[in-house]
C-alpha positions as CSV (number, residue, x, y, z in Angstrom):
1,X,-19.6,-20.2,-2.0
2,X,-20.1,-17.4,-3.6
3,X,-17.4,-15.7,-5.2
4,X,-16.8,-12.0,-3.9
5,X,-17.4,-8.9,-6.6
6,X,-17.8,-6.4,-4.2
7,X,-15.6,-4.2,-5.4
8,X,-16.9,-4.7,-9.1
9,X,-16.6,-1.3,-10.8
10,X,-14.7,0.1,-8.4
11,X,-11.2,2.1,-9.3
12,X,-8.2,0.6,-7.0
13,X,-4.9,2.8,-7.4
14,X,-2.0,0.1,-5.7
15,X,1.7,1.2,-5.4
16,X,4.5,-1.1,-5.6
17,X,2.3,-3.5,-8.0
18,X,4.7,-5.3,-9.8
19,X,5.8,-8.0,-7.1
20,X,5.2,-9.1,-3.7
21,X,2.8,-8.0,-1.4
22,X,1.6,-5.5,-4.0
23,X,1.7,-7.8,-6.8
24,X,-0.3,-10.2,-5.0
25,X,-3.2,-7.3,-3.7
26,X,-4.0,-6.0,-7.7
27,X,-4.5,-9.6,-8.4
28,X,-7.2,-10.0,-5.3
29,X,-8.6,-6.7,-5.9
30,X,-9.0,-7.7,-9.6
31,X,-10.5,-10.8,-8.4
32,X,-13.1,-9.2,-6.7
33,X,-13.9,-7.0,-9.6
34,X,-11.8,-3.5,-9.6
35,X,-10.5,-2.1,-12.4
36,X,-6.4,-1.6,-10.8
37,X,-4.2,1.1,-11.5
38,X,-1.0,-0.3,-10.7
39,X,2.0,1.9,-10.0
40,X,5.5,0.2,-9.9
41,X,9.2,1.0,-11.2
42,X,9.4,-2.1,-13.2
43,X,7.6,-2.3,-16.3
44,X,8.4,-6.0,-16.8
45,X,6.6,-6.6,-13.5
46,X,3.5,-4.7,-14.7
47,X,3.0,-6.2,-18.0
48,X,3.3,-9.6,-16.0
49,X,0.7,-8.5,-14.0
50,X,-1.5,-7.4,-16.6
51,X,-1.7,-10.4,-18.4
52,X,-2.7,-12.1,-15.1
53,X,-5.4,-9.3,-14.0
54,X,-6.9,-10.2,-18.0
55,X,-6.3,-13.7,-17.5
56,X,-9.0,-12.7,-14.5
57,X,-11.5,-11.1,-17.0
58,X,-10.5,-7.9,-15.2
59,X,-8.7,-4.7,-16.2
60,X,-5.3,-2.6,-15.3
61,X,-4.2,0.6,-16.2
62,X,-0.2,0.4,-15.5
63,X,1.8,3.4,-14.3
64,X,5.7,3.2,-14.3
65,X,6.2,5.6,-11.9
66,X,9.4,6.4,-9.5
67,X,7.2,7.4,-6.6
68,X,9.8,9.9,-5.5
69,X,8.8,12.0,-8.5
70,X,5.7,13.9,-6.5
71,X,5.1,15.7,-9.5
72,X,4.6,12.6,-12.1
73,X,2.2,11.5,-8.6
74,X,0.3,14.6,-9.3
75,X,-0.2,13.9,-13.2
76,X,-1.4,10.5,-12.3
77,X,-4.2,12.2,-9.8
78,X,-5.3,14.3,-12.2
79,X,-5.6,11.8,-14.8
80,X,-7.8,10.0,-12.7
81,X,-9.7,12.6,-12.4
82,X,-10.3,13.3,-15.9
83,X,-11.4,9.8,-16.4
84,X,-13.2,8.8,-13.5
85,X,-13.8,11.9,-11.5
86,X,-13.4,9.9,-8.4
87,X,-11.1,6.9,-7.0
88,X,-12.5,4.1,-4.9
89,X,-9.8,2.4,-3.1
90,X,-5.7,3.1,-2.7
91,X,-3.7,0.5,-1.3
92,X,-0.3,2.5,-0.6
93,X,1.9,-0.6,-0.5
94,X,5.2,0.3,-2.3
95,X,8.8,0.8,0.4
96,X,12.1,0.6,1.0
97,X,13.9,-1.0,3.5
98,X,17.2,0.6,3.5
99,X,20.0,-0.4,5.4
100,X,20.2,-1.9,8.9
101,X,22.8,0.0,10.5
102,X,23.5,1.9,13.4
103,X,21.6,5.2,13.2
104,X,25.1,7.4,13.2
105,X,26.5,5.2,10.2
106,X,23.5,6.3,8.3
107,X,24.4,8.0,4.8
108,X,22.9,11.0,4.3
109,X,21.5,10.1,0.9
110,X,20.2,6.9,2.0
111,X,18.3,8.1,5.0
112,X,16.9,10.5,2.3
113,X,16.2,7.8,0.2
114,X,14.2,5.8,2.2
115,X,12.0,8.7,3.5
116,X,11.6,10.0,0.4
117,X,9.5,6.5,-0.6
118,X,8.2,5.7,2.5
119,X,6.6,8.8,3.9
120,X,6.9,11.8,1.1
121,X,5.3,10.0,-1.4
122,X,2.4,8.5,0.5
123,X,2.0,12.3,1.8
124,X,1.9,13.3,-2.3
125,X,-0.3,10.6,-2.7
126,X,-2.9,11.9,-0.1
127,X,-2.3,15.9,-1.5
128,X,-3.1,14.4,-5.1
129,X,-6.0,11.6,-4.0
130,X,-7.5,12.9,-1.4
131,X,-10.4,14.7,-3.1
132,X,-10.8,12.1,-5.1
133,X,-11.5,9.1,-2.4
134,X,-13.9,12.1,-0.8
135,X,-15.8,11.9,-4.0
136,X,-16.4,8.2,-3.9
137,X,-19.0,6.6,-2.4
138,X,-16.7,4.8,-0.3
139,X,-13.2,5.5,-0.2
140,X,-11.0,3.6,1.0
141,X,-7.5,4.0,2.0
142,X,-4.8,1.7,3.4
143,X,-1.4,1.8,4.4
144,X,1.0,-0.9,4.8
145,X,3.3,-0.1,7.7
146,X,5.4,-2.3,9.6
147,X,5.3,-3.3,13.6
148,X,9.0,-2.1,13.2
149,X,7.2,1.2,14.0
150,X,6.5,0.2,17.3
151,X,9.7,-2.2,18.1
152,X,12.5,0.2,16.9
153,X,14.9,-2.4,17.3
154,X,18.4,-1.6,17.3
155,X,20.2,-1.3,13.6
156,X,16.5,-0.4,12.5
157,X,16.3,2.9,13.0
158,X,15.7,4.1,9.8
159,X,13.3,1.8,8.4
160,X,11.2,2.2,11.7
161,X,11.6,5.9,12.0
162,X,10.1,6.0,8.2
163,X,7.0,3.7,9.3
164,X,6.3,5.4,12.7
165,X,6.4,8.7,10.4
166,X,3.8,7.0,8.1
167,X,1.6,5.6,11.1
168,X,1.3,8.8,12.4
169,X,0.3,10.6,9.4
170,X,-2.3,8.2,8.7
171,X,-3.9,8.6,11.8
172,X,-4.1,12.5,11.8
173,X,-5.5,12.1,7.8
174,X,-8.4,9.9,9.1
175,X,-9.6,11.8,11.4
176,X,-9.7,14.5,9.1
177,X,-11.9,12.1,7.0
178,X,-14.2,11.3,10.0
179,X,-17.4,13.8,8.8
180,X,-16.8,12.5,5.2
181,X,-17.6,8.5,3.6
182,X,-13.7,8.0,2.9
183,X,-12.0,6.1,5.4
184,X,-7.9,5.3,6.1
185,X,-6.1,2.2,7.8
186,X,-2.9,1.3,8.7
187,X,-2.2,-2.4,7.5
188,X,0.7,-4.6,9.3
189,X,1.0,-7.9,7.1
190,X,3.8,-9.2,9.4
191,X,6.6,-11.4,8.3
192,X,6.0,-12.5,4.5
193,X,8.0,-14.3,1.8
194,X,9.1,-11.3,0.0
195,X,12.8,-10.0,-1.4
196,X,12.3,-7.1,1.0
197,X,11.8,-9.9,3.9
198,X,14.9,-11.9,2.7
199,X,17.1,-9.0,2.7
200,X,16.6,-8.0,5.9
201,X,16.4,-11.7,7.4
202,X,18.9,-13.5,5.1
203,X,19.3,-16.3,7.5
204,X,15.9,-16.8,7.3
205,X,13.9,-19.9,6.0
206,X,11.7,-18.8,3.4
207,X,9.6,-22.0,3.8
208,X,8.5,-21.1,7.2
209,X,6.8,-17.7,6.0
210,X,4.0,-17.0,4.5
211,X,3.4,-15.7,0.8
212,X,2.2,-12.3,-0.5
213,X,-1.2,-14.5,-1.9
214,X,-2.2,-15.5,1.8
215,X,-2.2,-12.0,3.0
216,X,-3.6,-10.1,0.4
217,X,-7.4,-11.0,0.8
218,X,-7.1,-9.8,4.4
219,X,-5.3,-6.3,3.1
220,X,-8.2,-5.9,0.3
221,X,-11.0,-6.5,2.7
222,X,-9.7,-2.9,4.1
223,X,-11.1,-1.7,0.8
224,X,-14.9,-3.0,1.6
225,X,-17.2,-0.3,1.2
226,X,-18.9,-1.8,4.4
227,X,-15.6,-1.0,6.5
228,X,-16.0,1.1,9.2
229,X,-12.9,1.2,10.7
230,X,-11.0,4.7,10.6
231,X,-7.7,5.6,11.4
232,X,-7.5,2.1,13.0
233,X,-4.4,-0.9,12.7
234,X,-5.1,-4.0,11.2
235,X,-2.3,-6.6,12.2
236,X,-2.6,-9.7,9.9
237,X,-0.4,-11.9,12.8
238,X,-2.8,-11.3,15.1
239,X,-5.6,-10.8,12.6
240,X,-7.2,-8.3,15.0
241,X,-7.9,-4.4,14.5
242,X,-6.1,-2.0,17.1
243,X,-5.4,1.5,18.0
244,X,-3.0,3.5,16.3
């Protein structure tokens, strides 16, 4: 089978790229030929990613960054504009689980921290990168969310509320893209063998879960220049698109 190089020459920014789903997504984008702008807090993880991307014959720009720093996000957008003048893909993957707790017991600083990363940071990314996505021939943005946004189970209120807010934000933004060549969608990965999942489900056998590398191809498919879906939800467990 011919190797998929549909992202050759494309510039793709991925948040939370130092581990888990973000790391696997960055490798998959690089494998398809993209230059990856890898954003994460962990420098060591980014350097490991850079080595792995170089082994694939692709390249990366490493951006050590705390996404709660909105001014730093603006600087990244400005740097991308100066260097390339456009952005072909955005994978907004970084997220926090926060505490699993009765809503009334959540500490204000914990609430603010989760909302800052899961919601506000994604708004700041859109604020800084929207024009760059629109200036691409086929700008594609995908936001990693969770079915927790809909199930909103007891004790999951903080995480669920943050992902529900993200879904609403992206649905509204996608509607604003209708007359452009850019597209924005949501990705629900389902249960995946990550550190966040282990924290959420400490008694679960990780061997029963798929690796991030198993879901990364479907996630990166949402950056395809041929993708027509907009304002939709791709649910990895079912393998289907649905309405947001």
